[in-house]
N, C-alpha and C positions, 0 to 999 in steps of 0.2 A: 564328419558328422553335422548336419545342419541343425540349428537348435533357434530358438525365438528368445531373445533375453527379457527377463522379467522386471529388471533392473538396468539402470546406468551404471555401466562399470567402465572405469578410466582405463584407456588402451585396448579396449575391447569393443565396445559398442554402447548404443544408447537404447533405453526403453524402447521393446518392439522391433529391434532391429534383427533381421534373420539373417545369422552369419553361419559361416562354415568353419569350425574347430576341430582341432584333432581328437580323436576318440576318448583318449585317456583323461585330458583336460574336461571334456564333458562331462565321461562316467563318472570321474573322481573329484571333480570340483563344482562344476555347474549345476548340473542336475541334484546331487544329494543335498546342495545348500539352497535349493529352489531359486538360485539366481536366473536358471532357464529352463525351458522346457523342450523336449525332442520336437522337432518341426515335421509334422505329419500332415495330411491334408485337414483334418478336423480341428487339429490346434491351430493351424494357420488360419481357417474359417473362424474359429471361434474367437481367436485375438483379432482379427480385423473386425468382428462385430461389437467387441467390446472397446475397440479404437474409436470406431465410430459413435456409438453410444456416450463415450468421454468427449468425443469432439463438439456432440450437439449440446451436451450438458456445458461443456466449457463456453461455448457461444451464448448461451442462455445466460449464463452466470455473469459473462463479461457485459453482455447489454444491460441485466438489471445493473451492475456496479456503474458503467456508464450514465445512466439515469439517475443514480445517487449522487454521483459527481457533479452533473448538470444541477440537481437541487442544493447541493453544498456551493457551488459556483455562484448560485442567483444570490446567496445570503450576503450580506455586506455588515461586519461588525464594527460598533462604534467603542472605542474603549476609553474612557475619561481618566487623565492623568493629571496630576499635581503637577505645578509648575510654578518656578520662583520667578527671579528678576530674569528680564529679557527671554521670556518664554522658554528657559532651560527646565527640562524634566527633572524631576526627582525619583532616582531609579529608574526603571526601564519595561517596557513590556515583553514578556517572555512567552513561550511556548506553553506553559503552563497557563497563562492569563488568556490565551488564544482558545486554549481545548476548554478553558470553563465558559468561555463566551459562548464556543459553539455549543457546547452541552446546554447553557440556558436558551439557545434558539430551537433545541432539540436533535441536533446531530451530536452522536456519541464518535468520537474520534481518540484513537490512540495518539498520545502527545508525541511519539518517539516519530510517528508519521508525518508530522507538521516540518517542513523542510524550509527552516528560521536559521539562517547562517549566523546572525549576531541578533541579540535583543535588540529591540526597535528604542532607540535612545531621542528621538526626535518627534515632533507632531507632525501630522500629514497623513497621508493615505500611503499603505504599503501593499503590496500584492504579494501574499504568500501563497506557495505551493503545499498541496497536501496530497501524498503518495497514497494509493488506494490500492487493494489486491487486482493481479492481473494488469501490470502496469498500466494503469489509468490514473490521472493525476487531476485534482481537482485546484482551482484557485480561489482564494477568498481574498477579498479587498477589507483591509484593516485601516480603521479611520482613528486615529489617535487625536484625541482633541483635549482642551482644557476642562478642568473641572470648575464647574460654575462655581462663583463666589459664595453664593447662597448656602452651596452644600458643603463647602469647605470649612465654614463656620465663621465667626465674628472677625471681622480685620479692624485693625486700628487707622485712622487716617490723620 
């Protein structure tokens, strides 16, 4: 019996596949659980139409995400960190700090999507990738600089 799968099933096939299965498997398992529909000319045409519309929607959505990624990549973030002797940082710059700095610039990014292997513990510039939906990645330049003495408070000379 020929059926069109409505969802991906391991060992059987992927969503939208037209497969030939035994009659009992289709009648007793796939069809009652709505995991597949009977493959007649009407359902094949309907599924191809749905697939085409979904493909166009996915293409449009991906292009929107890519433009969003370009606008995120154009942003450079400067984070001021307190430093001690020999320009050694107190603490580090974490994913949370980067997410907050992006939010100040107007970009809401889930901090779990920021691909920072380890917290930044040195002054300088680091490029950090941000994973977006549809396998799109944006990169943000993070500049870690010394906090100015005037902002840090009075110092003894």
